[in-house]
C-alpha positions, 0 to 999 in steps of 0.5 A, a space after each residue: 833527154 838525148 834523142 835515141 833513135 829506133 832499132 835497125 830492126 824496126 826496118 823490114 821490107 816495105 809494105 806492097 804497093 798497090 791493092 797486093 791483086 786482091 781489090 775491095 774490101 775483101 782484099 783488105 779483109 784478106 791481108 789484114 787476116 792472113 798478117 794478123 795470123 803472122 803476127 800471132 804466129 810470131 808474138 813474143 820469141 821471133 821480135 829480136 827485142 831480147 838479145 843481151 839487152 832490152 832494145 826499142 824495136 817496134 816489132 815487139 809492140 806490134 806482135 804483142 799488140 795483136 795477139 793481146 787485141 785477139 785475146 781481147 776479143 775472145 775475153 769480151 765475147 765471153 764476158 758479154 754472153 756470160 752476163 746476158 745468159 746468167 750465173 751458170 753460163 758465166 761461172 761456167 765459162 770461169 770454170 773452163 779456163 780453171 780446168 786448164 790450169 795443168 796445162 801451165 805446169 807443163 806436165 812437171 807441176 800440178 798446174 802453173 805458177 799461181 794456177 795460171 794455164 799456159 794461155 795465161 803464161 803465154 798472155 803474161 808474156 805477151 803483155 810484159 813484152 808490150 810493156 817493156 818495149 813500149 816503155 823503153 820507146 817512149 823512154 827513148 824517143 816520146 819523152 824528147 817531145 812535150 805532151 802537147 804534140 800528142 807523143 805521150 798519148 800512148 804513153 799516158 793511156 798505156 800506164 791508165 790501162 795498166 793501172 786498170 788491169 791490176 785493179 782488175 786482176 785483184 777484183 776477179 783473177 785474183 780475188 780473196 773475196 771469191 764465193 763459190 757455187 757447184 755446176 755441171 761442167 762439159 765432159 769435152 769443155 763445150 757443151 756442144 748439145 747447147 750451143 745452138 740454144 746459147 749454153 755453151 760451158 754448162 750442162 743440164 744432164 743430171 748424170 754428169 757429176 756437179 763440180 765446185 766452181 768459182 762464182 764469178 757472176 756473184 763477184 761481178 755482181 757485187 762490184 758493179 752494183 757500186 756505182 764508184 766502181 762502174 764509173 771507174 771501170 767505165 772512165 778506163 774503158 773509155 781510155 782503153 778504146 782510145 788507147 786501141 784507135 790511135 795504136 791501130 791507126 800507127 800499127 796498120 801502116 807500119 811495114 812490120 804488117 805487110 798491108 798493101 798501101 791501097 787497103 791501109 785506109 779500109 783495115 784503119 777503119 776495120 779496126 776502128 769498128 772492132 775496136 768500138 764493138 769491143 768497147 762497147 761489150 765491155 761497157 754492156 757487161 758493167 752496166 748491165 750488171 749494174 741495171 739488171 736485177 740480181 739472181 741469187 746463186 747458191 754458195 757452198 764452202 
């Protein structure tokens, strides 16, 4: 393939030299936090990729990656706590997002496409941006190298993750095998009286009416009690881990991130630690469910 250069818009002001005025690990955390927030605020629509054609501007992958990583942290934390705390918490978390479905309709329709909330729609937009720009960059740049050079690592691991996401969405979010149960959802989305005891997404006050909700807990039990499914999820999560480690190492020194050069090493390690924590929690959900005794849930039509 003829070599295609990265889009000129990749060129931004170089990252600051030195420590940016704040030294040590505190400085690394400060600049990481500030620049992640900047990336989140400019995730999809201010990347410069969408003109009359899609170019390979690196900002599209960087900003969308920051948003997807942030969502992943929230998602895995909810999954981890939900499965450990049991069916009420797991199903309550699912209903929390179901209650937001109306936001996807933007006040025009009752709910968004496929019952998706505005958060899910934005997440889908970020994912589509990330995948499309990554594929464009791989086609223009990486395919000019052999697999042995390592230039295909992000492409191959990314395609594996895309395969995994398709399976995961079919298994959970859009499953045709979902059952339903009843619980008392918090009036204001979060059970504030129960937060300190680890009860976030359901109420125990019997004056609060019951609501019919998806039984996500039983669906995950049905999936992860099967050893083949658990092994498949484990393999794909490990590939996801590798994708995050490699991608974060490439992302941190990029000019778009504006991490002062003296902090690049520490910020890289912080990202690797966070990635390892994320993957550990995802794997814990799978194998905790596999080994833990099943808690019975009363189903309704």
